[in-house]
C-alpha positions in Angstrom: 4.3 -5.7 -7.2 2.0 -3.0 -6.4 0.0 -2.6 -3.3 -3.5 -4.0 -3.3 -4.9 -1.2 -1.5 -3.8 1.3 -4.3 -6.0 2.7 -6.9 -6.0 5.7 -9.2 -9.1 8.2 -9.8 -9.5 10.8 -12.4 -12.4 12.4 -10.5 -14.1 12.5 -6.9 -16.6 14.3 -5.5 -17.9 15.8 -8.4 -14.4 17.4 -9.4 -12.2 16.0 -12.1 -8.4 16.1 -11.8 -6.0 16.8 -14.9 -4.1 13.4 -13.6 -5.2 10.5 -12.0 -4.5 10.5 -8.3 -3.4 8.1 -6.1 -6.0 6.4 -3.5 -5.3 4.2 -1.0 -8.7 2.0 -0.4 -7.2 0.8 3.1 -6.9 4.4 4.6 -10.0 5.4 2.1 -8.3 8.9 1.1 -6.0 10.2 -1.9 -2.3 9.9 -0.7 0.5 12.1 -1.9 2.6 11.3 -4.6 5.3 10.2 -2.2 3.2 7.5 -0.3 2.0 6.3 -3.9 5.6 5.6 -4.4 5.9 3.1 -1.4 2.5 1.7 -2.6 4.3 1.3 -6.0 7.2 -0.4 -4.5 9.5 2.4 -6.4 13.0 3.2 -5.0 14.0 -0.2 -3.5 10.6 0.5 -0.9 8.1 -2.3 -0.2 4.7 -1.6 0.9 4.6 -5.0 2.9 7.5 -3.7 5.0 7.8 0.4 4.5 4.1 1.2 5.3 2.4 1.7 8.3 -1.0 1.5 6.6 -0.6 -1.8 4.5 0.6 -3.7 7.6 -2.6 -2.3 9.8 -4.9 -3.7 6.9 -2.8 -6.4 6.0 -4.4 -9.9 6.5 -1.3 -12.2 7.8 -2.5 -15.1 5.5 -1.5 -13.1 2.8 2.4 -13.3 3.4 4.2 -15.9 2.3 6.4 -17.7 5.1 9.9 -16.4 4.9 11.1 -19.3 6.8 12.4 -19.4 10.5 13.3 -15.8 11.5 14.8 -16.8 15.1 11.6 -17.2 16.9 10.8 -20.4 19.0 7.4 -21.1 19.2 7.6 -23.7 22.6 
């Protein structure tokens, strides 16, 4: 699944690009292609666990429970 904060823009600030560029809506900036690889979950990367920008902006309710992680709530 692709990061919900990732989009691609073909222009910005009146300039056009030859190829669409990766833009992070959470960070409000264009990101490098290597960062976009994380956003697109390429190369066995996962934006939910490997991206500090996503982790900082994600709503905890967006994640499905993975079961008990050994934490004691008492």
